[in-house]
Backbone as CSV, one residue per row, in Angstrom:
resi,resn,N_x,N_y,N_z,CA_x,CA_y,CA_z,C_x,C_y,C_z
1,ASP,2.026,-28.807,84.274,2.391,-27.729,83.505,2.131,-28.119,82.396
2,PHE,3.735,-28.822,81.897,3.596,-29.574,80.035,2.317,-29.429,79.582
3,ILE,1.431,-29.892,79.793,0.991,-30.940,79.585,-0.375,-30.103,79.321
4,GLN,-0.423,-29.642,80.649,-1.800,-27.936,80.268,-1.382,-27.432,79.702
5,VAL,0.091,-26.433,79.701,0.192,-25.808,78.356,0.024,-26.214,76.736
6,GLN,-0.196,-27.508,76.615,0.086,-28.035,74.890,-1.761,-28.060,75.005
7,GLY,-2.787,-28.815,75.860,-3.644,-29.071,75.781,-3.656,-29.926,74.285
8,LYS,-4.593,-30.163,73.688,-5.243,-30.994,72.687,-4.076,-31.662,71.776
9,ARG,-3.280,-30.333,71.891,-1.698,-30.700,70.837,-0.969,-31.601,70.936
10,LEU,-1.095,-31.899,72.142,0.531,-32.504,72.580,0.113,-34.532,72.886
11,LYS,0.606,-35.103,72.126,-0.249,-36.729,71.910,1.492,-37.473,73.318
12,LEU,1.357,-37.469,73.885,2.055,-38.121,74.543,2.109,-39.781,75.456
13,GLN,2.497,-40.307,75.090,3.076,-41.780,75.234,3.929,-42.152,75.438
14,VAL,4.226,-42.983,76.707,5.333,-43.189,77.494,5.843,-44.551,77.043
15,GLU,6.836,-44.927,76.542,7.230,-46.764,76.497,8.360,-46.750,77.338
16,PHE,7.779,-47.787,77.891,8.963,-48.071,79.089,10.021,-49.475,78.832
17,ARG,11.263,-49.347,78.832,11.650,-50.924,79.051,12.873,-51.115,80.256
18,SER,13.056,-52.498,80.404,12.981,-53.323,81.762,14.993,-52.596,82.116
19,THR,15.567,-52.392,80.856,17.062,-52.021,80.995,16.813,-50.966,80.230
20,LEU,18.759,-50.089,80.682,18.844,-49.274,80.017,20.315,-49.833,78.748
21,ASP,20.315,-51.334,78.904,20.884,-51.831,78.139,19.689,-52.017,77.088
22,ALA,18.784,-52.890,77.185,17.276,-53.333,76.234,17.357,-51.502,75.725
23,ILE,16.618,-50.483,76.352,17.158,-49.854,75.226,18.260,-49.580,74.127
24,TYR,19.651,-49.360,74.352,20.514,-49.163,73.869,20.744,-50.573,72.473
25,GLN,19.703,-51.593,73.072,19.780,-53.016,71.857,19.016,-52.835,70.699
26,GLU,17.950,-52.547,71.389,16.816,-51.850,70.943,17.736,-50.897,69.745
27,LEU,17.494,-49.695,69.998,18.629,-48.215,69.324,19.856,-49.276,68.175
28,SER,20.108,-49.846,68.960,21.498,-50.405,67.391,21.241,-51.181,66.850
29,SER,20.368,-52.518,67.184,20.074,-52.847,66.258,18.497,-52.811,64.957
30,ALA,18.397,-52.153,65.274,17.068,-51.029,64.309,18.148,-50.070,63.579
31,SER,19.073,-50.026,63.754,19.563,-48.206,63.260,20.647,-49.749,61.816
32,LYS,21.141,-50.229,62.788,21.656,-51.562,62.111,20.737,-51.910,60.971
33,GLU,19.893,-52.672,61.414,18.670,-53.546,60.613,17.968,-52.423,59.417
34,HIS,17.799,-51.579,59.778,16.995,-50.518,59.335,16.002,-50.888,59.136
35,HIS,15.542,-51.320,60.258,13.981,-51.877,60.736,13.360,-51.252,61.505
36,VAL,12.330,-50.411,61.631,11.569,-49.199,62.759,10.194,-49.716,62.619
37,GLY,9.703,-50.688,63.695,8.376,-51.002,64.156,7.699,-49.687,65.465
38,VAL,6.614,-49.065,64.843,6.321,-48.707,65.427,6.386,-48.441,66.627
39,LYS,6.575,-49.045,67.618,6.871,-49.129,68.973,8.347,-49.216,69.186
40,SER,8.899,-49.495,67.561,10.549,-49.550,68.012,10.781,-48.237,69.033
41,ALA,11.517,-48.112,70.063,12.292,-46.899,71.070,12.933,-46.154,68.831
42,ILE,13.043,-46.795,68.159,14.377,-45.848,67.156,13.320,-44.872,66.826
43,ALA,11.993,-45.123,66.191,11.051,-44.395,66.488,10.352,-43.281,67.177
44,ALA,11.315,-43.027,68.544,10.485,-42.463,69.523,11.088,-40.818,68.761
45,ASP,10.312,-39.701,69.281,10.678,-38.504,68.803,11.756,-38.272,69.743
46,ILE,11.298,-38.836,71.439,12.882,-38.523,72.651,12.685,-39.622,73.251
47,ILE,14.069,-40.041,73.389,14.638,-41.083,74.213,15.924,-40.632,74.768
48,THR,15.692,-41.097,76.400,16.456,-40.569,77.999,17.458,-42.486,77.569
49,LEU,18.856,-41.868,77.780,19.810,-42.722,78.129,20.052,-42.597,80.229
50,ALA,21.728,-42.829,80.843,21.650,-43.008,81.142,23.400,-42.151,81.159
51,ASP,23.781,-41.756,81.430,25.150,-40.460,81.477,25.629,-41.467,80.681
52,SER,26.547,-42.942,81.500,27.417,-43.867,80.665,27.038,-44.365,79.749
53,TRP,25.125,-44.616,78.780,25.547,-44.886,77.538,25.961,-44.126,76.940
54,LEU,25.532,-42.477,76.505,25.204,-41.717,76.420,26.149,-41.292,75.163
55,ASP,27.092,-40.943,75.376,28.632,-40.982,74.728,28.515,-41.150,73.186
56,MET,28.437,-42.965,74.272,29.129,-44.755,73.488,27.663,-44.106,72.304
57,ALA,26.384,-44.106,72.144,25.512,-43.658,71.410,24.963,-42.851,70.738
58,ILE,25.854,-41.261,71.191,26.550,-40.244,70.000,26.875,-40.472,68.795
59,ARG,28.406,-41.034,69.652,29.622,-41.824,68.660,29.396,-42.716,67.822
60,ARG,28.157,-43.569,68.184,27.905,-44.847,67.102,27.086,-43.495,66.261
61,GLY,26.658,-42.956,66.299,25.483,-42.546,65.457,23.912,-43.067,65.375
62,ILE,23.734,-43.897,67.068,22.820,-44.313,67.259,21.522,-43.376,68.191
63,ILE,22.026,-41.741,68.861,20.160,-41.086,68.816,22.147,-39.542,68.361
64,GLU,21.217,-38.604,68.320,21.761,-37.296,68.164,21.539,-36.273,69.134
65,PRO,21.971,-35.793,69.267,22.152,-34.638,70.197,21.065,-33.474,69.782
66,LEU,20.881,-32.854,71.222,19.196,-31.643,70.417,20.168,-30.991,69.999
67,VAL,19.844,-30.898,68.553,19.989,-29.312,67.288,19.258,-27.856,68.581
68,ASP,20.410,-26.722,67.894,20.374,-25.562,68.535,19.465,-25.731,69.923
69,ALA,19.859,-26.424,71.214,19.713,-26.296,72.369,19.707,-25.153,73.233
70,GLU,20.742,-24.785,72.789,21.305,-23.409,73.051,20.479,-22.363,73.186
71,LYS,19.366,-22.604,71.754,19.037,-21.245,72.186,17.417,-21.613,72.426
72,ASN,17.048,-22.469,73.074,16.011,-22.764,73.833,16.259,-22.657,75.856
73,ASP,15.341,-21.179,76.328,15.181,-21.426,77.891,15.456,-21.753,78.344
74,TRP,15.377,-23.667,78.430,15.961,-24.053,78.860,16.399,-25.006,79.233
75,PHE,17.553,-24.266,78.574,18.935,-24.441,78.399,20.392,-23.847,78.896
76,ASN,19.339,-22.749,79.783,20.742,-22.084,80.751,20.150,-21.953,82.199
77,CYS,19.340,-23.556,81.953,19.217,-23.523,83.214,19.289,-24.845,83.311
78,LEU,20.262,-25.415,82.690,20.828,-26.573,82.563,22.332,-26.426,83.497
79,SER,22.854,-27.123,84.268,24.435,-27.010,85.230,25.007,-27.120,83.731
80,ASP,26.177,-26.211,83.912,27.796,-26.944,83.215,27.394,-28.289,82.600
81,LYS,27.333,-29.531,83.586,27.766,-31.026,83.050,26.676,-31.145,81.981
82,TRP,25.424,-31.134,81.884,24.209,-31.253,81.191,24.709,-30.638,79.702
83,LYS,25.135,-29.197,79.715,24.624,-28.764,78.403,25.912,-29.298,77.034
C-alpha cells in the first residue's frame, strides 16, 4: 500500500546485513571514524535493530529515536511497549 501511494516519489532500496551484530558494528565504527560510504548502514534514512540492541545504540548516540513520532497517526496504533 505504501509503495502504491507514494508512486514515483519513492525510492526504496533495501540493504540486508548478515547479523544484527554486523549492523551494530557498522554503525559504531562509522560514527567513530566519521567515514560514511554510500552503502554504509549509517547513511541510511531508516535502520532497524532488535530490541536488545536498540537501547544501547540510542544511549551511545549511534542512532536516534524518531522525532515527534507521537504526532503521526501510525504512532497511536503501536502498543505501549513500542511507544
